[in-house]
C-alpha positions in Angstrom: 0.0 0.0 0.0 2.8 2.4 0.7 4.1 2.3 -2.9 0.6 3.2 -4.1 0.5 6.2 -1.7 4.0 7.2 -2.8 3.2 7.0 -6.5 -0.1 9.0 -6.0 1.8 11.8 -4.1 4.3 12.0 -7.0 1.5 12.3 -9.5 -0.2 15.3 -7.8 0.3 18.4 -10.0 2.2 21.0 -8.0 0.3 23.8 -9.9 -3.1 22.7 -8.6 -4.7 24.7 -5.8 -5.0 23.1 -2.4 -8.1 21.0 -1.8 -10.6 21.4 1.1 -7.9 20.3 3.5 -5.8 23.4 2.5 -2.7 21.3 2.2 -0.7 22.4 -0.9 0.8 19.8 -3.2 4.3 21.2 -2.4 3.8 20.4 1.3 2.9 16.8 0.5 5.8 16.4 -1.9 8.4 18.1 0.3 9.2 14.9 2.1 7.4 12.0 0.3 8.6 9.4 2.8 7.2 11.2 5.8 3.9 12.0 4.0 3.6 8.4 2.8 4.2 7.0 6.3 1.7 9.4 7.9 -1.0 8.6 5.3 -0.3 4.9 5.6 -0.8 5.0 9.4 -4.0 7.0 8.9 -5.5 4.7 6.3 -4.5 1.6 8.3 -6.2 3.0 11.4 -9.4 3.8 9.4 -9.4 0.3 7.9 -8.8 -1.5 11.3 -11.4 0.6 13.2 -13.9 0.6 10.3 -14.7 4.2 10.8 -14.7 7.0 8.2 -14.5 10.7 9.0 -17.9 12.4 8.6 -16.5 14.9 6.1 -15.4 12.0 3.9 -18.9 10.6 4.0 -20.3 13.8 2.6 -18.2 13.9 -0.5 -19.9 13.4 -3.8 -18.2 11.1 -6.3 -18.1 12.5 -9.9 -17.0 11.1 -13.2 -13.5 12.1 -14.3 -14.0 12.7 -18.0 -10.4 11.9 -18.9 -10.1 8.6 -17.1 -13.8 7.5 -17.1 -13.7 6.5 -13.5 -15.3 8.0 -10.4 -13.3 10.1 -8.1 -14.0 12.3 -5.1 -14.7 16.0 -5.5 
């Protein structure tokens, strides 16, 4: 799972505006190993406790026209 997280972080466009969490891409990319480890621990805890943050439950999936797959807005 950590390699997937690492790859996804690398693919984030640095020119994109920060999302609802207000974390800019540059901050996530500044130390990919630290970011990867923190996100891995977070995802692992969510998986083990089977609890999802309320804000995540409120997101609306939409169709990415380029990839033809749903993603979160």
